[in-house]
Each structure stands twice: as C-alpha cells, then as structure tokens.
Residue frames as a rotation matrix with the C-alpha (Angstrom) as fourth column:
ASN 1
0.320 -0.941 0.113 3.43
-0.895 -0.261 0.361 -37.99
-0.310 -0.217 -0.926 -13.09
PHE 2
0.978 0.008 0.211 4.34
0.068 0.933 -0.354 -40.79
-0.199 0.360 0.911 -15.41
THR 3
0.159 -0.981 -0.115 7.95
-0.591 -0.188 0.784 -41.76
-0.791 -0.057 -0.610 -15.75
ALA 4
-0.089 -0.298 -0.950 9.77
-0.961 0.276 0.003 -43.49
0.261 0.914 -0.311 -18.55
ARG 5
-0.950 -0.272 0.154 9.81
-0.309 0.889 -0.338 -46.64
-0.045 -0.368 -0.929 -16.41
THR 6
-0.276 0.935 0.223 5.99
-0.170 0.180 -0.969 -46.56
-0.946 -0.306 0.110 -16.16
VAL 7
0.374 0.373 -0.849 5.70
-0.865 -0.191 -0.464 -46.16
-0.335 0.908 0.251 -19.93
ASN 8
-0.480 -0.646 -0.593 8.14
-0.797 0.604 -0.012 -49.04
0.366 0.467 -0.805 -20.54
ARG 9
-0.873 0.195 0.448 6.33
-0.154 0.760 -0.632 -51.33
-0.464 -0.620 -0.633 -18.08
ALA 10
0.127 0.988 -0.087 2.98
-0.356 -0.036 -0.934 -50.59
-0.926 0.149 0.347 -19.69
ALA 11
0.232 -0.102 -0.967 4.46
-0.973 -0.025 -0.231 -51.14
-0.001 0.994 -0.105 -23.15
ASN 12
-0.774 -0.602 -0.195 6.07
-0.595 0.798 -0.101 -54.42
0.216 0.037 -0.976 -22.15
GLU 13
-0.605 0.631 0.486 2.88
-0.084 0.556 -0.827 -55.71
-0.792 -0.541 -0.284 -20.55
ASN 14
0.376 0.844 -0.381 0.82
-0.461 -0.186 -0.868 -54.73
-0.804 0.502 0.319 -23.56
ILE 15
-0.026 -0.457 -0.889 3.34
-0.995 0.096 -0.021 -55.96
0.095 0.884 -0.457 -26.15
SER 16
-0.888 -0.363 0.283 3.39
-0.412 0.901 -0.136 -59.40
-0.205 -0.237 -0.950 -24.58
ARG 17
-0.029 0.950 0.310 -0.30
-0.206 0.297 -0.932 -59.76
-0.978 -0.091 0.187 -25.37
SER 18
0.103 0.149 0.983 -1.60
0.767 0.617 -0.174 -60.93
-0.633 0.772 -0.051 -28.70
GLY 19
-0.777 -0.467 0.422 -1.08
0.623 -0.472 0.624 -59.08
-0.092 0.748 0.658 -31.98
ASP 20
0.091 0.882 0.462 -4.62
0.766 -0.358 0.533 -57.66
0.636 0.305 -0.709 -31.81
ASP 21
0.698 0.175 -0.694 -3.57
0.673 -0.491 0.554 -55.67
-0.244 -0.854 -0.460 -28.79
THR 22
-0.341 -0.922 0.185 -0.71
0.932 -0.306 0.193 -53.92
-0.122 0.238 0.964 -30.63
ASN 23
-0.249 0.329 0.911 -2.94
0.402 -0.821 0.406 -51.01
0.881 0.467 0.072 -31.66
GLN 24
0.819 0.562 -0.114 -4.18
0.302 -0.255 0.919 -50.71
0.488 -0.787 -0.379 -28.08
VAL 25
0.335 -0.793 -0.509 -0.57
0.866 0.046 0.498 -50.63
-0.372 -0.607 0.702 -26.80
ILE 26
-0.569 -0.544 0.617 0.38
0.770 -0.616 0.168 -47.97
0.289 0.571 0.769 -29.32
ASN 27
0.171 0.726 0.666 -2.69
0.243 -0.686 0.686 -45.92
0.955 0.044 -0.293 -28.38
ALA 28
0.844 0.104 -0.526 -1.88
0.529 0.000 0.849 -46.29
0.089 -0.995 -0.055 -24.65
ILE 29
-0.132 -0.971 -0.199 1.68
0.932 -0.190 0.308 -45.15
-0.337 -0.145 0.930 -25.27
ASP 30
-0.455 0.025 0.890 0.44
0.569 -0.761 0.312 -42.22
0.685 0.648 0.332 -27.37
ARG 31
0.628 0.750 0.209 -1.95
0.269 -0.461 0.846 -41.15
0.731 -0.474 -0.491 -24.58
LYS 32
0.672 -0.436 -0.599 0.81
0.677 0.034 0.735 -41.38
-0.300 -0.899 0.318 -21.98
LEU 33
-0.442 -0.842 0.309 3.22
0.895 -0.393 0.212 -39.45
-0.057 0.371 0.927 -24.22
ASP 34
-0.075 0.514 0.854 0.55
0.401 -0.769 0.498 -36.80
0.913 0.380 -0.149 -24.79
LEU 35
0.882 0.398 -0.254 0.10
0.358 -0.213 0.909 -36.56
0.308 -0.892 -0.330 -21.02
LEU 36
0.203 -0.901 -0.384 3.86
0.873 -0.011 0.488 -36.24
-0.444 -0.434 0.784 -20.52
ILE 37
-0.548 -0.373 0.749 4.09
0.739 -0.636 0.224 -33.55
0.392 0.676 0.624 -23.20
SER 38
0.389 0.773 0.501 1.17
0.300 -0.620 0.725 -31.73
0.871 -0.132 -0.473 -21.61
ASN 39
0.817 -0.148 -0.558 2.91
0.558 -0.041 0.829 -31.86
-0.146 -0.988 0.050 -18.19
ILE 40
-0.255 -0.966 0.051 6.15
0.926 -0.229 0.300 -30.58
-0.278 0.124 0.953 -19.73
ASN 41
-0.336 0.195 0.921 4.31
0.540 -0.762 0.358 -27.71
0.772 0.618 0.151 -21.43
ARG 42
0.757 0.653 0.029 2.53
0.306 -0.393 0.867 -26.84
0.577 -0.648 -0.497 -18.17
ASN 43
0.522 -0.648 -0.555 5.86
0.735 0.011 0.678 -26.86
-0.433 -0.762 0.482 -16.31
ASP 44
-0.479 -0.674 0.563 7.47
0.866 -0.469 0.175 -24.68
0.146 0.571 0.808 -19.00
GLN 45
0.130 0.636 0.760 4.62
0.333 -0.750 0.571 -22.23
0.934 0.179 -0.309 -18.58
ARG 46
0.903 0.182 -0.388 5.11
0.414 -0.138 0.900 -22.21
0.110 -0.973 -0.201 -14.79
VAL 47
-0.005 -0.983 -0.186 8.85
0.927 -0.075 0.367 -21.59
-0.375 -0.170 0.911 -15.25
ASP 48
-0.440 -0.092 0.893 8.05
0.636 -0.734 0.238 -18.63
0.634 0.673 0.381 -17.53
GLU 49
0.600 0.735 0.316 5.62
0.228 -0.535 0.813 -17.25
0.767 -0.416 -0.489 -14.92
ILE 50
0.720 -0.402 -0.565 8.22
0.637 0.063 0.768 -17.64
-0.273 -0.913 0.302 -12.16
GLU 51
-0.354 -0.892 0.282 10.87
0.932 -0.312 0.184 -15.91
-0.076 0.328 0.942 -14.27
ALA 52
-0.115 0.403 0.908 8.48
0.394 -0.820 0.415 -13.02
0.912 0.405 -0.064 -14.94
THR 53
0.881 0.452 -0.138 7.71
0.272 -0.245 0.931 -12.76
0.386 -0.858 -0.339 -11.21
MET 54
0.324 -0.849 -0.418 11.43
0.861 0.082 0.502 -12.78
-0.392 -0.522 0.757 -10.39
ALA 55
-0.483 -0.482 0.731 12.09
0.776 -0.622 0.103 -10.00
0.405 0.617 0.675 -12.91
GLU 56
0.320 0.698 0.640 9.28
0.171 -0.707 0.686 -7.93
0.932 -0.109 -0.346 -11.42
THR 57
0.887 -0.023 -0.461 10.55
0.461 0.075 0.884 -8.59
0.014 -0.997 0.077 -7.90
THR 58
-0.108 -0.994 -0.007 14.07
0.982 -0.108 0.158 -7.56
-0.158 0.010 0.987 -8.93
THR 59
-0.327 0.068 0.943 12.73
0.466 -0.856 0.223 -4.28
0.822 0.513 0.248 -10.33
ILE 60
0.729 0.655 0.199 10.80
0.099 -0.388 0.916 -3.62
0.677 -0.648 -0.348 -7.11
MET 61
0.647 -0.549 -0.529 13.86
0.727 0.235 0.645 -4.41
-0.229 -0.802 0.552 -4.98
GLN 62
-0.395 -0.805 0.444 16.02
0.890 -0.455 -0.033 -2.04
0.228 0.382 0.896 -7.02
ALA 63
0.017 0.492 0.871 13.46
0.141 -0.863 0.485 0.73
0.990 0.114 -0.084 -6.55
MET 64
0.921 0.333 -0.203 13.28
0.218 -0.007 0.976 0.01
0.323 -0.943 -0.079 -2.81
ASN 65
0.213 -0.926 -0.311 17.10
0.958 0.135 0.254 0.04
-0.193 -0.352 0.916 -2.53
ALA 66
-0.454 -0.330 0.827 17.17
0.592 -0.806 0.003 3.43
0.666 0.491 0.562 -4.28
ARG 67
0.465 0.703 0.538 14.54
-0.023 -0.598 0.801 4.77
0.885 -0.385 -0.262 -1.87
ILE 68
0.829 -0.236 -0.507 16.48
0.558 0.286 0.779 3.44
-0.039 -0.929 0.369 1.14
ASN 69
-0.209 -0.965 0.156 19.67
0.975 -0.218 -0.042 5.03
0.075 0.144 0.987 -0.21
ASN 70
-0.213 0.200 0.956 17.86
0.266 -0.930 0.254 8.36
0.940 0.309 0.144 -0.62
LEU 71
0.834 0.545 0.085 16.54
0.036 -0.208 0.977 8.19
0.550 -0.812 -0.193 2.95
GLU 72
0.524 -0.724 -0.448 19.98
0.826 0.305 0.474 7.33
-0.207 -0.618 0.758 4.29
GLN 73
-0.402 -0.698 0.592 21.54
0.813 -0.570 -0.119 10.17
0.421 0.433 0.797 2.32
LYS 74
0.263 0.593 0.761 18.93
0.086 -0.800 0.594 12.57
0.961 -0.091 -0.261 3.67
GLN 75
0.927 0.051 -0.371 19.96
0.364 0.109 0.925 11.61
0.088 -0.993 0.083 7.20
LEU 76
0.083 -0.987 -0.137 23.54
0.943 0.033 0.332 12.57
-0.323 -0.157 0.933 6.31
ASN 77
0.426 0.160 0.890 22.62
0.705 -0.676 -0.216 15.97
0.567 0.720 -0.401 4.86
CYS 78
0.897 -0.065 0.438 23.87
-0.274 -0.859 0.433 17.89
0.348 -0.508 -0.788 7.90
LYS 79
0.710 -0.673 0.209 27.12
0.122 0.410 0.904 15.95
-0.694 -0.616 0.373 8.31
ILE 80
0.720 -0.594 -0.358 30.58
-0.585 -0.244 -0.773 16.42
0.372 0.767 -0.523 6.86
GLU 81
0.778 -0.615 -0.128 33.72
0.626 0.740 0.246 14.30
-0.057 -0.271 0.961 6.88
ILE 82
0.798 -0.601 0.053 36.89
-0.597 -0.799 -0.068 16.10
0.084 0.023 -0.996 7.82
SER 83
0.786 -0.615 -0.064 40.21
0.614 0.788 -0.035 14.44
0.072 -0.012 0.997 7.01
GLY 84
0.135 -0.853 0.504 43.67
0.378 -0.426 -0.822 15.67
0.916 0.301 0.265 7.85
LEU 85
0.056 -0.090 0.994 43.08
-0.818 -0.575 -0.006 16.53
0.572 -0.813 -0.106 11.52
ASP 86
-0.534 -0.289 -0.795 44.32
0.153 0.891 -0.427 14.06
0.832 -0.349 -0.431 14.13
ALA 87
0.037 0.643 0.765 41.69
-0.822 -0.416 0.390 13.55
0.569 -0.643 0.513 16.78
SER 88
0.133 0.030 -0.991 42.78
0.065 0.997 0.039 10.15
0.989 -0.070 0.130 18.07
GLN 89
-0.588 -0.469 -0.659 43.95
0.659 0.195 -0.726 11.39
0.469 -0.861 0.195 21.49
MET 90
-0.877 0.288 0.385 41.11
-0.379 -0.906 -0.187 13.86
0.295 -0.310 0.904 22.14
SER 91
-0.632 0.773 0.052 37.84
0.412 0.393 -0.822 13.57
-0.656 -0.498 -0.567 23.97
GLN 92
-0.107 0.675 0.730 34.64
0.989 -0.002 0.147 14.33
0.101 0.738 -0.667 22.10
ASN 93
0.807 0.394 -0.439 34.37
0.477 -0.874 0.093 17.79
-0.347 -0.285 -0.894 23.69
GLN 94
-0.027 -0.898 -0.440 38.00
0.019 -0.440 0.898 18.54
-0.999 0.016 0.029 22.80
ILE 95
-0.580 -0.141 0.802 37.37
0.746 0.303 0.593 17.46
-0.326 0.943 -0.070 19.22
LYS 96
0.407 0.842 0.355 34.41
0.908 -0.415 -0.055 19.81
0.101 0.345 -0.933 18.94
SER 97
0.802 -0.098 -0.589 36.21
0.153 -0.920 0.361 22.81
-0.577 -0.380 -0.723 20.45
ASN 98
-0.272 -0.962 -0.035 39.47
0.120 -0.070 0.990 22.18
-0.955 0.265 0.135 18.52
LEU 99
-0.367 0.228 0.902 37.53
0.920 0.233 0.315 21.80
-0.138 0.945 -0.295 15.26
LEU 100
0.725 0.688 0.018 35.62
0.688 -0.723 -0.059 25.01
-0.027 0.055 -0.998 15.89
GLU 101
0.480 -0.648 -0.591 38.89
-0.018 -0.681 0.732 26.80
-0.877 -0.341 -0.338 16.68
PHE 102
-0.519 -0.690 0.505 40.53
0.464 0.269 0.844 25.45
-0.718 0.672 0.181 13.49
ILE 103
0.014 0.621 0.784 37.57
0.997 -0.067 0.035 26.53
0.074 0.781 -0.620 11.32
ASN 104
0.890 0.336 -0.309 37.53
0.390 -0.911 0.131 30.01
-0.238 -0.237 -0.942 12.85
LYS 105
0.076 -0.944 -0.320 41.33
0.087 -0.313 0.946 30.34
-0.993 -0.100 0.058 12.32
LEU 106
-0.487 -0.194 0.851 40.67
0.817 0.242 0.523 29.77
-0.308 0.951 0.041 8.63
GLY 107
-0.939 0.195 -0.282 38.49
-0.234 -0.966 0.110 32.88
-0.251 0.169 0.953 8.70
ILE 108
-0.527 0.812 -0.250 35.28
0.088 0.345 0.934 30.88
0.845 0.471 -0.253 8.37
ALA 109
-0.592 0.375 0.713 32.61
-0.789 -0.450 -0.418 32.02
0.163 -0.811 0.562 10.79
LEU 110
-0.095 0.578 -0.811 31.06
0.053 0.816 0.575 29.08
0.994 0.011 -0.108 12.61
SER 111
-0.073 0.145 0.987 29.45
-0.903 -0.430 -0.004 29.34
0.424 -0.891 0.162 16.02
PHE 112
-0.897 -0.261 0.356 29.34
-0.420 0.752 -0.509 26.71
-0.135 -0.606 -0.784 18.75
GLY 113
-0.134 0.950 0.282 25.57
-0.404 0.207 -0.891 26.38
-0.905 -0.234 0.356 18.18
GLU 114
0.455 0.274 -0.847 26.07
-0.888 0.063 -0.456 25.60
-0.071 0.960 0.272 14.48
LEU 115
-0.410 -0.638 -0.652 28.45
-0.556 0.741 -0.376 22.73
0.723 0.208 -0.659 15.27
ILE 116
0.559 0.787 0.261 26.15
-0.712 0.294 0.637 20.22
0.425 -0.542 0.725 16.98
ASP 117
0.797 -0.273 0.538 28.55
-0.156 0.767 0.622 17.31
-0.583 -0.580 0.569 17.35
ALA 118
0.404 -0.722 -0.562 31.97
-0.794 0.028 -0.608 16.06
0.454 0.692 -0.561 16.27
TYR 119
0.599 -0.212 0.772 33.48
-0.431 0.727 0.534 12.61
-0.675 -0.653 0.344 16.76
PRO 120
-0.332 -0.827 -0.453 36.34
-0.889 0.115 0.443 10.57
-0.315 0.550 -0.774 15.30
ILE 121
0.817 0.403 0.413 36.02
-0.247 0.891 -0.381 7.49
-0.522 0.209 0.827 13.09
SER 122
-0.401 -0.885 -0.235 38.50
-0.646 0.092 0.757 5.44
-0.649 0.456 -0.609 11.14
ARG 123
0.755 0.640 -0.145 37.87
-0.502 0.421 -0.755 3.68
-0.422 0.643 0.639 7.87
GLN 124
-0.118 -0.768 0.630 39.78
0.069 0.627 0.776 0.79
-0.991 0.135 -0.021 6.33
SER 125
0.802 0.285 -0.525 40.67
-0.498 -0.165 -0.851 0.94
-0.330 0.944 0.010 2.65
GLU 126
0.847 -0.530 0.039 43.22
0.440 0.658 -0.611 -0.54
0.298 0.534 0.791 0.24
ARG 127
0.181 -0.804 0.566 45.62
-0.027 -0.580 -0.815 2.18
0.983 0.132 -0.127 1.36
GLY 128
-0.750 -0.431 -0.502 45.26
0.446 0.231 -0.865 1.35
0.488 -0.872 0.019 5.08
SER 129
0.070 0.765 -0.640 43.35
0.996 -0.090 0.003 2.93
-0.055 -0.638 -0.768 7.92
THR 130
-0.604 -0.175 0.777 42.30
0.345 -0.937 0.057 6.57
0.719 0.302 0.626 7.61
SER 131
-0.484 0.415 -0.771 41.02
0.802 -0.144 -0.580 8.74
-0.351 -0.899 -0.263 10.46
TYR 132
-0.437 0.460 0.773 38.22
0.368 -0.692 0.621 11.22
0.820 0.556 0.133 9.98
ILE 133
-0.879 0.391 -0.273 36.18
0.120 -0.371 -0.921 13.55
-0.461 -0.842 0.279 12.07
ILE 134
-0.386 0.851 0.355 32.46
0.757 0.072 0.650 13.47
0.528 0.520 -0.672 11.48
ALA 135
-0.961 0.097 -0.261 30.89
0.071 -0.822 -0.565 16.85
-0.269 -0.561 0.783 12.22
THR 136
-0.187 0.963 0.192 27.16
0.975 0.159 0.156 17.32
0.119 0.216 -0.969 12.56
LEU 137
-0.982 -0.127 0.142 25.99
0.128 -0.992 0.000 20.83
0.141 0.018 0.990 11.75
ASN 138
-0.629 0.768 -0.123 22.70
-0.062 -0.206 -0.976 22.48
-0.775 -0.606 0.177 12.67
ASN 139
0.551 0.835 0.011 21.33
-0.105 0.083 -0.991 22.45
-0.828 0.544 0.133 9.10
GLU 140
0.414 -0.336 0.846 22.17
0.827 0.528 -0.195 21.71
-0.381 0.780 0.496 5.49
GLU 141
0.876 -0.066 0.478 22.72
0.212 -0.837 -0.505 25.37
0.433 0.544 -0.719 4.60
THR 142
0.705 -0.667 0.240 25.44
-0.597 -0.376 0.708 25.65
-0.382 -0.643 -0.664 7.25
LYS 143
0.310 -0.575 0.757 27.11
0.328 0.812 0.482 22.54
-0.893 0.099 0.440 5.81
LYS 144
0.577 -0.047 0.815 27.02
0.814 -0.037 -0.579 23.91
0.058 0.998 0.017 2.26
ARG 145
0.923 -0.227 0.310 28.33
-0.218 -0.974 -0.062 27.30
0.316 -0.011 -0.949 3.41
LEU 146
0.579 -0.733 0.357 31.15
-0.405 0.122 0.906 25.69
-0.708 -0.669 -0.226 5.40
ILE 147
0.249 -0.474 0.845 32.28
0.675 0.710 0.199 23.51
-0.694 0.521 0.496 2.46
ARG 148
0.718 0.074 0.692 31.99
0.621 -0.517 -0.589 26.43
0.314 0.853 -0.418 0.01
GLU 149
0.891 -0.388 0.237 34.02
-0.444 -0.856 0.266 28.76
0.100 -0.342 -0.934 2.27
LYS 150
0.423 -0.767 0.482 36.67
-0.067 0.504 0.861 26.07
-0.904 -0.397 0.162 2.84
ILE 151
0.361 -0.254 0.897 37.06
0.894 0.369 -0.255 25.63
-0.267 0.894 0.361 -0.94
THR 152
0.852 -0.015 0.523 37.32
0.196 -0.918 -0.346 29.43
0.485 0.397 -0.779 -1.35
HIS 153
0.780 -0.593 0.200 39.91
-0.460 -0.327 0.826 29.57
-0.425 -0.736 -0.528 1.45
ASP 154
0.304 -0.694 0.653 42.04
0.391 0.716 0.579 26.85
-0.869 0.079 0.489 -0.17
LYS 155
0.475 -0.081 0.876 41.93
0.871 -0.096 -0.481 28.59
0.123 0.992 0.025 -3.57
THR 156
0.786 -0.082 0.613 42.82
0.030 -0.985 -0.171 32.04
0.618 0.152 -0.771 -2.24
ARG 157
0.583 -0.538 0.609 45.08
-0.812 -0.417 0.409 31.35
0.034 -0.733 -0.680 0.74
GLY 158
-0.445 -0.779 -0.442 46.51
-0.748 0.594 -0.295 27.91
0.492 0.199 -0.847 -0.03
ASN 159
0.365 0.570 -0.736 45.60
-0.174 0.819 0.547 24.39
0.915 -0.071 0.398 0.87
THR 160
0.147 -0.240 0.960 45.72
-0.977 -0.184 0.103 23.41
0.152 -0.953 -0.262 4.54
ASN 161
-0.684 -0.337 -0.648 45.82
-0.367 0.926 -0.094 19.62
0.631 0.173 -0.756 3.87
VAL 162
-0.757 0.631 0.166 42.59
0.084 0.346 -0.934 19.38
-0.648 -0.694 -0.315 5.82
TYR 163
-0.907 0.405 -0.117 39.66
-0.141 -0.030 0.990 18.39
0.397 0.914 0.084 3.65
PHE 164
-0.492 0.849 0.194 35.92
-0.435 -0.046 -0.899 18.80
-0.754 -0.527 0.392 4.14
SER 165
-0.923 0.228 -0.309 33.67
-0.184 0.444 0.877 16.39
0.337 0.866 -0.368 2.27
GLU 166
0.003 0.982 0.187 30.00
-0.961 -0.048 0.272 15.66
0.276 -0.181 0.944 2.22
MET 167
-0.569 -0.045 0.821 29.01
-0.423 0.872 -0.245 12.46
-0.705 -0.487 -0.515 4.00
LEU 168
-0.195 0.475 -0.858 27.82
-0.928 0.193 0.318 9.93
0.317 0.858 0.403 1.44
THR 169
0.658 0.427 0.621 26.11
-0.561 0.828 0.025 6.59
-0.503 -0.364 0.784 1.73
LYS 170
-0.180 -0.754 0.631 28.13
-0.029 0.646 0.763 3.57
-0.983 0.119 -0.138 0.64
ALA 171
0.250 0.356 0.900 26.22
0.851 0.362 -0.380 3.40
-0.461 0.862 -0.213 -2.67
ASN 172
0.990 0.142 0.025 26.67
0.139 -0.891 -0.433 7.12
-0.039 0.432 -0.901 -3.36
ARG 173
0.374 -0.925 -0.069 30.36
-0.519 -0.271 0.811 6.93
-0.768 -0.268 -0.581 -2.43
ARG 174
-0.183 -0.397 0.900 30.85
0.472 0.767 0.434 4.10
-0.862 0.505 0.047 -4.97
LEU 175
0.602 0.499 0.623 29.01
0.787 -0.241 -0.568 6.15
-0.133 0.833 -0.537 -7.60
PHE 176
0.917 -0.309 -0.253 31.12
-0.281 -0.949 0.144 9.23
-0.284 -0.061 -0.957 -6.80
MET 177
0.031 -0.967 0.253 34.35
-0.301 0.232 0.925 7.23
-0.953 -0.105 -0.283 -7.01
ALA 178
-0.004 0.035 0.999 33.28
0.799 0.602 -0.018 5.71
-0.602 0.798 -0.031 -10.36
ALA 179
0.894 0.362 0.263 32.46
0.447 -0.725 -0.524 9.18
0.001 0.586 -0.810 -11.73
ARG 180
0.648 -0.730 -0.215 35.79
-0.490 -0.616 0.617 10.48
-0.583 -0.294 -0.757 -10.47
GLN 181
-0.181 -0.722 0.668 37.60
0.143 0.653 0.744 7.57
-0.973 0.231 -0.015 -12.19
TYR 182
0.381 0.402 0.833 35.68
0.876 0.133 -0.464 8.16
-0.297 0.906 -0.301 -15.45
LYS 183
0.996 -0.020 -0.090 36.70
-0.039 -0.976 -0.216 11.81
-0.083 0.219 -0.972 -15.38
LYS 184
0.304 -0.950 0.075 40.30
-0.462 -0.079 0.884 10.91
-0.833 -0.304 -0.462 -14.60
ASN 185
-0.271 -0.368 0.890 40.32
0.471 0.755 0.456 8.48
-0.839 0.543 -0.031 -17.55
GLY 186
-0.855 -0.116 -0.505 38.89
-0.272 -0.729 0.628 11.17
-0.441 0.675 0.592 -19.86
TYR 187
-0.686 0.663 0.299 35.52
0.725 0.592 0.352 9.51
0.056 0.458 -0.887 -20.46
ILE 188
0.500 0.864 0.056 33.63
0.845 -0.501 0.185 12.56
0.188 -0.045 -0.981 -19.20
C-alpha cells in the first residue's frame, strides 16, 4: 500500500544522493510504480468479481421474489374482492349473510358452506378510500363459477354496480393495471 507521498519521499531521499545513485532511484521508483499498477489491476479484478456476484445475486433475488409472489397468489386463489356493497356498519356475520342473500338474489346459487368468510376492508388510492368486501370461498372452482356467473348476469340482466374481482397480490395488481392501461392506449 504505497502512496504518492511514499514514492515522493523515496525519490527525494534518493535524488539527494550522488549522481551514481540516479539509476538506483529510477529503478526504485519503477519498482514502486509497478507495485502500484499491480495493486490497481488486482483491485480492478476484485471490482469486476464483485459486480459479477451482485448481478448473480440480483438474478437470484428476482427469481425468489417471483416465487414469493406465486405463493402469495396461491393463498389468494379462493378469495374475491367485492366492491359496490356497503358493509361499514355490519358485523362480520351480517356481512356474510347479506352477501349470500345478495348473490342468491342475482340468481347465482351459492350455499352457506361455500362462503367460508366475508369481511370488510378499505384501500387508499389516488381517488380516495374505497371499501371492499373480501369473501373467502371453499375452493377455487367455486370462485371461478361465482365470477363467471356474475359476468353472465351483468351481460344478460344488466349491471348491478357491484363488482366481483379476483384477489391479486400487489405485484400482480400492478401488472394487471399496466396491461389494462396498455390495452386502453391501443398498444395491445
């Protein structure tokens, strides 16, 4: 770990000696410069190795984030978001029974055993606070059937201003919104 100050000191000490020592001073400076260049090259190589390790680590982290997102989405496979129903003044049991009654009034068959749980949440967005009901169904097939029948109902009998959506992870919701925006802008 030689510094420029060390090189200058050595040069000054050696230069002050007789003229015969000039070649020795030049050789000493050359050796020290070679050592410095060697250290710089070694450090450049270490920086390259660290950058390669960071790139590999980034790739691994992206793969792990994708796996975590997939696991989180799998946990949401039996849940739906329902917007357009006000559940703010209801107990959890009232929410479940009122939701079941609403769904059955639409002509969609859903039993009490298929609707495992229902609870209110609110989400902040640029447009303000929005209330939802999160409904947990007994399996993914029931969820798909319920959403499919609600879409059919809205097409044939008119929209009820109550919307059923799949629960998505934050990453999947961002991806869905980006795809929706691309479609709206005519890119796809």
